[in-house]
C-alpha positions in Angstrom: -0.4 -0.1 0.1 1.4 3.6 -0.9 1.7 6.1 1.6 -0.9 8.7 1.6 0.0 12.0 2.4 -2.1 15.3 2.5 -1.1 18.7 2.6 -3.6 21.3 4.0 -2.4 24.7 3.3 -0.2 24.4 0.1 1.5 27.8 0.0 5.2 28.1 -0.1 6.0 26.1 2.8 3.6 23.4 2.6 4.1 22.9 -1.4 7.9 22.9 -1.1 8.2 20.2 1.7 5.3 18.3 -0.6 7.3 18.7 -3.5 10.3 16.8 -1.8 7.9 13.9 -0.3 6.4 13.2 -3.7 9.8 11.8 -5.1 10.0 8.9 -2.6 8.6 5.9 -4.0 5.3 4.7 -3.4 4.4 7.8 -1.7 1.5 9.7 -3.1 1.1 13.6 -2.0 -2.2 15.6 -2.3 -2.9 18.9 -1.7 -5.9 21.0 -0.8 -5.5 24.6 -2.5 -7.1 27.8 -1.6 -6.8 31.1 -3.5 -4.0 29.3 -5.7 -6.1 26.2 -6.6 -7.1 27.1 -10.4 -3.3 27.6 -11.5 -2.2 24.4 -9.4 -5.0 22.2 -10.7 -4.2 23.3 -14.3 -0.4 23.1 -14.0 0.9 22.1 -11.1 3.8 23.6 -8.9 6.6 25.2 -10.7 9.6 24.8 -8.0 12.9 26.9 -7.8 15.5 26.2 -5.4 19.3 27.0 -5.3 19.6 23.4 -3.9 17.4 21.2 -5.9 17.3 23.1 -9.2 14.1 23.8 -11.3 11.5 21.3 -11.7 7.5 20.6 -11.6 5.6 19.0 -9.0 2.3 17.3 -9.8 0.2 16.4 -6.7 -1.4 13.0 -6.8 -4.7 14.7 -6.2 -5.6 18.4 -5.8 -8.8 19.7 -3.8 -10.4 22.7 -3.7 -11.7 22.0 -0.1 -11.6 19.4 2.6 -15.2 18.3 1.3 -13.6 17.2 -1.9 -10.7 15.3 -0.3 -13.2 13.4 2.3 -15.0 12.3 -0.7 -12.0 11.0 -2.2 -12.3 8.3 0.5 -8.4 8.3 0.6 -7.0 6.9 4.3 -4.3 9.2 5.1 -1.2 8.2 7.0 -0.1 11.7 7.4 -2.1 15.1 7.4 0.5 18.2 7.2 -1.0 21.3 8.1 1.0 24.3 7.2 -1.7 27.2 7.1 -1.0 30.4 9.5 -2.3 29.7 13.1 -4.7 32.1 14.1 -6.7 30.7 17.0 -8.3 33.9 17.8 -10.0 33.8 14.3 -10.5 30.4 13.8 -10.1 26.7 15.1 -8.3 25.2 12.2 -8.7 22.0 13.3 -12.5 21.7 12.6 -11.2 21.7 8.6 -9.7 18.1 9.2 -13.1 16.8 10.3 -13.6 13.8 8.3 -10.3 13.0 7.2 -8.5 11.7 10.2 -8.6 7.9 10.9 -7.1 6.4 13.9 -3.8 5.5 11.4 -3.5 8.9 10.6 -0.8 11.3 12.1 -1.2 14.9 11.9 1.7 16.9 11.3 1.6 20.9 12.1 4.4 22.9 10.6 3.3 26.0 12.2 4.9 29.0 14.1 4.0 29.4 17.7 3.0 27.5 20.9 0.3 25.7 21.9 -0.7 25.3 18.0 -1.0 21.2 19.0 -3.6 21.5 21.7 -6.9 22.1 19.5 -6.0 18.9 17.3 -5.4 16.8 20.5 -8.9 17.8 21.9 -10.6 17.6 18.2 -8.9 14.0 17.7 -7.8 12.1 20.7 -7.0 9.0 19.1 -4.9 10.5 16.4 -1.1 11.0 16.8 0.2 14.6 16.8 3.9 15.5 15.2 4.9 18.8 16.0 7.4 20.5 13.4 9.4 23.4 13.1 11.3 24.8 10.1 13.6 27.4 9.3 13.0 26.8 5.4 12.8 30.2 3.7 10.3 30.1 0.7 7.8 32.3 -1.1 5.2 31.9 -3.4 5.4 35.2 -5.6 2.3 34.0 -7.8 0.0 31.3 -8.1 1.8 28.0 -8.2 5.3 29.5 -8.5 7.4 28.2 -5.4 10.8 30.0 -4.9 13.1 27.7 -2.1 15.5 30.7 -1.4 17.8 28.9 1.1 17.9 26.5 4.2 16.0 23.2 4.6 16.1 22.5 8.1 12.8 20.8 9.9 12.8 19.3 13.0 9.6 17.2 14.1 8.6 15.6 17.5 5.5 13.7 19.1 3.4 16.0 20.8 3.4 14.4 24.4 2.6 17.1 27.0 1.9 14.5 29.7 5.7 14.0 29.7 5.9 17.6 31.3 4.7 16.9 34.5 3.8 12.9 34.5 4.7 9.1 33.0 4.7 7.8 29.6 1.5 6.6 28.1 1.0 3.2 26.2 0.2 5.2 23.1 3.4 7.0 23.1 5.0 4.5 21.2 2.9 4.8 18.2 3.5 8.5 18.1 7.0 8.4 18.1 6.9 5.7 15.6 5.1 7.7 13.2 7.3 10.5 14.0 10.1 8.9 13.1 8.5 7.5 9.9 7.8 11.1 8.7 11.2 12.6 9.3 12.7 9.5 7.1 10.1 10.3 4.4 11.9 13.6 4.1 15.2 12.6 4.3 14.4 10.1 1.7 13.1 13.2 -0.5 16.5 15.0 -0.1 15.8 17.1 3.4 18.8 15.8 4.5 18.5 18.1 7.9 15.3 16.7 9.0 15.7 15.4 12.7 13.1 13.5 14.7 13.3 14.7 18.0 11.6 14.0 21.5 8.8 15.7 22.7 10.7 17.9 25.4 13.3 18.8 22.7 11.0 19.9 19.9 8.9 22.0 22.4 12.5 23.6 23.5 13.0 24.6 19.8 9.9 25.8 19.8 10.5 27.9 22.6 14.0 29.0 21.0 12.1 30.1 18.0 9.4 31.8 19.9 12.5 34.0 21.9 13.3 35.2 18.3 9.7 35.6 16.7 8.4 37.3 20.2 11.1 39.8 20.4 11.3 40.6 16.5 7.8 40.5 15.2 6.2 42.9 17.7 9.4 45.1 18.3 9.4 45.7 14.0 5.3 46.7 14.2 5.8 48.9 17.0 8.6 50.8 15.7 7.2 51.6 12.5 7.8 48.0 10.6 11.5 48.5 10.9 13.8 45.7 9.1 15.3 43.2 11.4 18.6 44.3 10.7 17.9 48.1 11.5 16.5 46.9 14.6 19.8 44.5 15.6 22.2 47.6 14.7 20.2 50.0 16.9 21.8 50.1 20.2 18.9 51.0 22.3 16.5 48.5 20.1 19.2 45.6 20.4 19.5 45.8 24.2 15.3 45.6 24.5 15.5 42.5 21.8 18.2 40.9 23.8 16.2 41.5 27.1 12.9 40.1 25.6 14.5 37.0 24.3 16.5 36.3 27.6 13.2 36.4 29.3 11.9 33.6 27.2 14.8 31.5 27.2 15.0 31.4 30.9 11.5 30.3 31.4 11.3 27.8 28.5 13.6 24.9 30.7 12.0 25.7 33.5 8.4 24.7 32.1 9.8 21.6 30.4 12.5 20.7 32.8 15.3 20.4 30.6 18.2 22.7 29.9 18.4 24.3 26.3 20.6 22.2 24.4 24.1 23.5 23.9 24.1 23.9 20.2 21.1 26.6 20.2 22.2 30.3 19.5 22.4 32.2 22.4 20.8 35.9 22.4 24.2 37.6 21.3 24.7 35.3 18.4 20.9 35.5 17.1 21.8 39.2 17.0 25.0 39.2 15.5 23.8 36.9 12.8 20.8 39.2 12.1 23.4 42.2 12.0 24.6 40.5 9.1 21.3 40.2 7.4 21.5 42.7 4.7 18.5 41.4 2.6 16.5 44.1 4.5 13.9 41.8 5.1 11.3 42.3 8.1 9.4 40.0 10.5 6.1 38.3 9.3 4.3 40.1 11.4 5.3 43.5 10.1 4.4 42.3 6.5 1.2 41.2 7.8 0.5 44.6 9.4 1.4 46.3 6.4 -1.0 44.3 4.5 -3.9 44.5 6.8 -3.6 41.2 7.7 -4.4 39.5 11.0 -1.3 39.1 12.9 -0.2 35.8 14.4 -0.4 37.1 18.1 -1.8 34.1 20.2 0.8 31.4 19.2 3.4 34.1 19.3 3.0 36.1 22.3 -0.2 35.1 23.9 -0.1 31.7 24.2 3.5 31.4 25.9 2.6 34.0 28.4 -0.4 32.1 29.5 1.6 28.6 29.4 4.2 30.3 31.4 1.7 31.9 33.9 0.1 28.5 34.4 3.3 27.0 35.7 3.8 30.3 38.0 6.0 32.2 35.9 5.7 35.5 34.3 7.4 37.4 31.5 6.8 41.2 31.8 8.6 42.3 28.9 6.8 40.1 26.5 3.5 40.7 28.3 3.9 44.4 27.6 4.6 43.5 24.0 1.5 41.8 24.0 -0.7 44.4 25.2 0.4 46.9 23.2 0.4 44.9 19.9 -2.7 43.3 20.7 -4.6 46.5 21.6 -3.1 48.2 18.2 -5.0 45.5 16.3 -8.0 45.6 17.9 -8.1 49.3 17.3 -7.2 49.1 13.7 -10.0 46.3 13.3 -12.2 48.6 14.9 -11.5 51.4 12.8 -12.0 49.1 9.6 -15.7 48.1 10.9 -16.6 51.7 11.5 -15.3 52.8 8.0 -18.1 50.1 6.5 -20.9 51.7 8.0 
């Protein structure tokens, strides 16, 4: 039997990894598209990569929505969700209803903390694999995927009971499915795909939160300043370092394990950012400039709430969250009044 994989949210990141998984023998990769459906249905994806060259990816099936995917009757081994996580706007776990069976592993390639809980609640018998990537990809036009740099992706089973309790009999299946997914990525040419245990993967998420939660709101609140400009400004760099160190100090206390020595320090992150001459801006800044809803809850709100539940406060992060949340709320209210 072939391995059946469904990509939900076939944007830049989802389509890039899908195109690599599709190269694995006896593996069928299908996609659910949104705005790019018509183009992808007609032509598939054209992928350009400095590492893999130019190639075309034709999915096994191209669905316009989950209802079409349900009607296909396919039993999915892996459902990969690579949409933006906006729990304050909608519960994306709902769109998977009818697609998840007991054999399915749900792989979440999404930013932020706490993205796994809605899926685990809705599908208690499914394995949840939590994945973090640093791959840089873009979709400048429908169906055109530009892979800029990096391919690294880390994935681990989401087993939150291990934070405060003992293993369960169902853990083995989740670990095996996670290992299998990472093996498929490696077979597809993603050599730096790695399987982590639950705690280490969540530490990866916290480490990325330290970067995103410092850079993203700070850019928006300072007028959508590029990363490099923030890192080179003395006062802003001091602020960013303070936020990062606040987050990195709390994460090991919550997960009961120290940060791995190979994780970059706040100083290393700032030095690396100072060398980035691309003029790039954080994703929140791009969303703000385009009038889109920002990923405030999974990048700022959830970390604050998770820490608070364990008795830890992060005052620097809380200040950023309060300010940017109010800014977004005020903007939305202004939009609503202008439509009356």
